[in-house]
ZAMARGU-4260 file (C-alpha; in steps of 0.2 Angstrom, whole numbers, plus 5000, padded with zeros to 4 digits):
<rodrens>
0) 5262/5406/5280 | 5271/5416/5267 | 5290/5417/5272 | 5296/5427/5257 | 5291/5445/5256
5) 5286/5450/5274 | 5294/5465/5281 | 5295/5471/5299 | 5293/5489/5305 | 5311/5493/5302
10) 5310/5488/5284 | 5320/5472/5285 | 5314/5457/5275 | 5317/5444/5289 | 5312/5429/5280
15) 5323/5433/5265 | 5337/5437/5278 | 5335/5420/5285 | 5338/5412/5269 | 5353/5422/5265
20) 5360/5418/5283 | 5358/5399/5280 | 5366/5401/5263 | 5380/5412/5269 | 5383/5401/5284
25) 5383/5386/5273 | 5396/5393/5261 | 5408/5398/5276 | 5405/5382/5285 | 5410/5372/5269
30) 5425/5383/5266 | 5431/5380/5284 | 5428/5361/5283 | 5438/5360/5267 | 5453/5361/5278
35) 5450/5343/5283 | 5441/5337/5266 | 5424/5338/5274 | 5417/5353/5263 | 5401/5344/5258
40) 5397/5340/5276 | 5400/5358/5281 | 5389/5364/5267 | 5375/5353/5273 | 5377/5357/5291
45) 5377/5376/5288 | 5362/5376/5277 | 5350/5367/5289 | 5357/5372/5306 | 5343/5385/5309
50) 5328/5377/5301 | 5320/5379/5318 | 5318/5397/5314 | 5304/5393/5302 | 5293/5388/5316
55) 5278/5399/5320 | 5284/5402/5337 | 5301/5409/5331 | 5293/5420/5318 | 5282/5427/5333
60) 5298/5430/5342 | 5307/5440/5329 | 5291/5449/5322 | 5281/5452/5338 | 5295/5451/5352
65) 5287/5435/5358 | 5294/5422/5370 | 5311/5414/5367 | 5309/5398/5357 | 5321/5383/5355
70) 5326/5384/5337 | 5342/5372/5338 | 5333/5356/5342 | 5324/5355/5325 | 5340/5355/5314
75) 5348/5343/5327 | 5334/5330/5325 | 5333/5333/5306 | 5351/5329/5302 | 5356/5320/5318
80) 5347/5304/5312 | 5359/5303/5298 | 5375/5307/5307 | 5377/5310/5326 | 5390/5324/5325
85) 5377/5334/5316 | 5366/5333/5331 | 5380/5338/5343 | 5384/5353/5332 | 5367/5360/5329
90) 5360/5357/5346 | 5374/5366/5354 | 5378/5380/5341 | 5373/5393/5353 | 5374/5385/5371
95) 5389/5374/5368 | 5393/5356/5366 | 5383/5346/5377 | 5385/5328/5385 | 5378/5314/5376
100) 5368/5307/5391 | 5360/5290/5393 | 5345/5282/5386 | 5329/5288/5394 | 5336/5305/5398
105) 5323/5319/5399 | 5334/5333/5405 | 5336/5345/5391 | 5355/5347/5395 | 5359/5331/5386
110) 5359/5327/5368 | 5349/5311/5370 | 5335/5322/5378 | 5336/5335/5365 | 5334/5321/5351
115) 5319/5314/5360 | 5310/5331/5362 | 5294/5332/5353 | 5292/5348/5342 | 5274/5350/5338
120) 5261/5364/5336 | 5269/5381/5339 | 5286/5373/5336 | 5282/5365/5319 | 5296/5370/5307
125) 5291/5361/5292 | 5289/5377/5281 | 5308/5376/5278 | 5304/5363/5264 | 5296/5377/5254
130) 5312/5387/5253 | 5327/5376/5255 | 5333/5362/5243 | 5326/5345/5247 | 5337/5337/5260
135) 5348/5324/5252 | 5361/5316/5263 | 5375/5305/5255 | 5381/5294/5269 | 5396/5289/5259
140) 5403/5307/5264 | 5404/5303/5282 | 5421/5298/5289 | 5425/5282/5297 | 5433/5284/5314
145) 5447/5273/5321 | 5441/5276/5339 | 5429/5286/5350 | 5442/5299/5353 | 5444/5303/5334
150) 5425/5304/5333 | 5425/5316/5347 | 5439/5327/5340 | 5430/5327/5323 | 5414/5333/5331
155) 5423/5347/5339 | 5431/5352/5323 | 5415/5352/5314 | 5407/5362/5328 | 5420/5375/5326
160) 5416/5377/5308 | 5398/5379/5311 | 5400/5391/5326 | 5413/5402/5317 | 5403/5402/5301
165) 5387/5407/5311 | 5395/5421/5320 | 5404/5428/5305 | 5388/5428/5294 | 5378/5436/5308
170) 5391/5449/5310 | 5392/5453/5292 | 5373/5456/5292 | 5372/5466/5308 | 5388/5476/5306
175) 5391/5478/5288 | 5402/5493/5289 | 5413/5488/5303 | 5432/5485/5300 | 5435/5469/5290
180) 5443/5454/5298 | 5459/5448/5292 | 5469/5459/5281 | 5485/5452/5287 | 5500/5448/5277
185) 5502/5431/5268 | 5514/5418/5274 | 5523/5421/5258 | 5526/5439/5263 | 5531/5434/5280
190) 5544/5422/5273 | 5551/5436/5262 | 5553/5447/5278 | 5561/5433/5288 | 5574/5431/5274
195) 5577/5449/5273 | 5580/5450/5292 | 5592/5435/5292 | 5602/5442/5277 | 5605/5458/5286
200) 5616/5449/5298 | 5628/5445/5285 | 5641/5431/5288 | 5644/5426/5306 | 5660/5433/5313
205) 5662/5422/5329 | 5660/5404/5334 | 5644/5408/5343 | 5635/5415/5328 | 5642/5402/5317
210) 5634/5388/5328 | 5618/5398/5328 | 5618/5399/5309 | 5621/5380/5308 | 5606/5377/5319
215) 5595/5388/5309 | 5601/5380/5292 | 5597/5363/5300 | 5579/5369/5303 | 5578/5376/5286
220) 5583/5359/5278 | 5572/5349/5290 | 5557/5360/5285 | 5558/5352/5267 | 5552/5335/5276
225) 5535/5329/5277 | 5521/5334/5288 | 5522/5326/5306 | 5530/5329/5323 | 5547/5336/5325
230) 5558/5339/5340 | 5570/5354/5341 | 5582/5352/5355 | 5594/5367/5356 | 5603/5372/5372
235) 5600/5390/5379 | 5609/5402/5369 | 5607/5393/5352 | 5594/5404/5345 | 5580/5392/5344
240) 5566/5405/5344 | 5572/5413/5327 | 5577/5396/5321 | 5560/5388/5324 | 5551/5402/5315
245) 5563/5399/5300 | 5557/5381/5301 | 5539/5385/5301 | 5540/5398/5287 | 5550/5386/5276
250) 5539/5372/5280 | 5524/5383/5275 | 5532/5386/5258 | 5535/5368/5255 | 5517/5363/5260
255) 5506/5376/5252 | 5491/5370/5262 | 5498/5378/5278 | 5489/5394/5283 | 5496/5399/5300
260) 5509/5397/5313 | 5504/5394/5331 | 5516/5396/5346 | 5511/5388/5362 | 5521/5393/5377
265) 5519/5390/5395 | 5523/5407/5403 | 5516/5424/5398 | 5533/5432/5401 | 5541/5420/5388
270) 5526/5424/5377 | 5529/5443/5377 | 5548/5440/5374 | 5544/5429/5359 | 5531/5440/5352
275) 5543/5455/5353 | 5556/5445/5342 | 5542/5440/5329 | 5536/5458/5328 | 5553/5464/5324
280) 5555/5451/5310 | 5538/5450/5302 | 5529/5466/5308 | 5519/5470/5323 | 5503/5469/5313
285) 5505/5451/5309 | 5508/5444/5326 | 5493/5441/5338 | 5495/5437/5356 | 5481/5428/5365
290) 5483/5428/5383 | 5477/5436/5399 | 5490/5450/5399 | 5485/5457/5382 | 5472/5471/5380
295) 5468/5476/5362 | 5455/5489/5368 | 5469/5501/5372 | 5464/5518/5364 | 5479/5528/5367
300) 5487/5526/5350 | 5483/5534/5333 | 5469/5528/5321 | 5481/5516/5312 | 5486/5508/5328
305) 5468/5507/5334 | 5463/5498/5318 | 5477/5486/5320 | 5472/5482/5338 | 5454/5480/5332
310) 5460/5467/5319 | 5470/5458/5332 | 5456/5458/5345 | 5444/5450/5332 | 5458/5437/5327
315) 5458/5431/5345 | 5441/5425/5343 | 5445/5413/5329 | 5464/5414/5326 | 5463/5419/5308
320) 5480/5428/5309 | 5496/5421/5301 | 5505/5420/5318 | 5497/5417/5334 | 5506/5417/5351
325) 5496/5409/5365 | 5498/5399/5381 | 5497/5380/5384 | 5481/5383/5394 | 5472/5393/5380
330) 5477/5380/5367 | 5473/5364/5376 | 5458/5370/5385 | 5451/5376/5368 | 5454/5358/5361
335) 5444/5350/5375 | 5432/5364/5379 | 5413/5364/5376 | 5409/5383/5375 | 5407/5391/5358
340) 5420/5405/5362 | 5433/5392/5366 | 5429/5380/5351 | 5426/5393/5338 | 5445/5394/5333
345) 5448/5375/5332 | 5446/5374/5313 | 5460/5387/5311 | 5472/5375/5320 | 5470/5363/5305
350) 5483/5366/5291 | 5494/5375/5303 | 5512/5373/5311 | 5511/5372/5330 | 5527/5376/5339
355) 5526/5369/5357 | 5540/5380/5365 | 5547/5374/5382 | 5539/5357/5379 | 5546/5351/5395
360) 5533/5362/5404 | 5518/5352/5397 | 5509/5347/5413 | 5512/5329/5419 | 5495/5327/5425
365) 5488/5331/5408 | 5501/5324/5397 | 5491/5310/5390 | 5477/5321/5383 | 5489/5334/5377
370) 5499/5322/5367 | 5483/5313/5361 | 5477/5329/5354 | 5493/5333/5345 | 5493/5316/5338
375) 5476/5318/5331 | 5480/5335/5324 | 5495/5328/5315 | 5486/5312/5309 | 5470/5319/5303
380) 5471/5338/5301 | 5487/5342/5292 | 5496/5349/5307 | 5515/5349/5309 | 5520/5350/5327
385) 5537/5355/5334 | 5542/5351/5352 | 5555/5365/5355 | 5565/5365/5371 | 5583/5365/5378
390) 5578/5350/5389 | 5568/5338/5378 | 5556/5326/5387 | 5554/5308/5382 | 5537/5308/5373
395) 5539/5294/5360 | 5529/5282/5371 | 5514/5294/5368 | 5513/5291/5350 | 5509/5277/5339
400) 5521/5269/5326 | 5513/5279/5312 | 5517/5295/5320 | 5536/5296/5324 | 5546/5311/5331
405) 5560/5318/5320 | 5574/5327/5328 | 5579/5342/5318 | 5597/5345/5325 | 5609/5331/5319
410) 5620/5331/5334 | 5612/5337/5350 | 5626/5331/5361 | 5639/5342/5352 | 5627/5357/5355
415) 5627/5354/5373 | 5646/5353/5374 | 5647/5369/5364 | 5635/5379/5373 | 5640/5373/5390
420) 5643/5389/5401 | 5645/5380/5418 | 5659/5368/5425 | 5655/5358/5440 | 5668/5352/5452
425) 5665/5341/5468 | 5675/5349/5482 | 5675/5345/5501 | 5678/5358/5514 | 5683/5355/5532
430) 5672/5368/5539 | 5661/5383/5534 | 5675/5395/5535 | 5684/5386/5522 | 5669/5387/5511
435) 5667/5405/5513 | 5686/5408/5510 | 5684/5399/5493 | 5668/5408/5488 | 5677/5425/5492
440) 5690/5421/5479 | 5677/5423/5466 | 5669/5439/5472
</rodrens>
């Protein structure tokens, strides 16, 4: 069967398009995996993920509108024998990550069953050897995992690289004239805007603003430190939202590998307030909210606003914007999810600064998996995390000795004394009337 040169009725050279898709996906997948030094693995994964499309059955599907054909098992079997994460990623790159299963499984819903599936006759895909480079796998490139959790997490990250690369390359072919993704300002530009915003305040003229300035300066100084996990404990009224943004931008300037800032917040009401502050500092076009209350399909604005909304809508798919403001649910469910729509964004969390605002609201029932994910991101994916709150929870026990928490503010107790707004006195009253009389004195 000749795979180069055949054209369909609509004039599309489908076989040539397949080769271009494999090469395009390979290049993107390699670029994304570079964030965690796995670019060669990403390149290999992208290049061979769709070899099942070389089968006669799939060619009939696209040329003659034939029946649906399983095209993902072929690549999973081809590469999975060298490295199990390859199998998970390719087998699920359309349907989502699947369970491993157990020996003897025949249910197609598990990876074990898919790896045992016989591809013969109409599903023969060996023609890929005529058009793709000879498969060469250097096992020395494969990472060594400290435990099964790290292996699972790596598989999700690699899966994210493939899924996003596959979607983007397909989108580029199917919709070549649509609005380009990205086109956001760089973190360097946002850093300049932040400093210009702060400079406009001038010198503080009262004790409150002096203290807020001190907190912000401590954040800036701490940002020169190494990647890791920080705590920012600032009482209500201390300006931790702007101070934490200052930390993130300064840290990004010190660590040039940083690509974005992700704010993770428990409540949508707080998200909306925080996003409004950020928009006033770095520009509306650079802040993407991703939660249930945001609708980027709103068409009531002018053309420029519609273009901005479309860019932001696309950015919610893979978080390729410089500042993402999202919920605890969206963030952690993506890290542990199995659907392509959830996992697609994961590779863009690597090399980022993650601010967990109101950290005391992390759910107790899921605290262990939440903190385990943060530890993994910091240890292996060049993430700096900040636990930001006025009431810092005790989370040291959830981290190993090699991942320590560093408090940004030098004297938290003094901050609580300074920002104290309420004075409590224990008073006894003889009866209800006496209590009412006392309360009326303050009305």
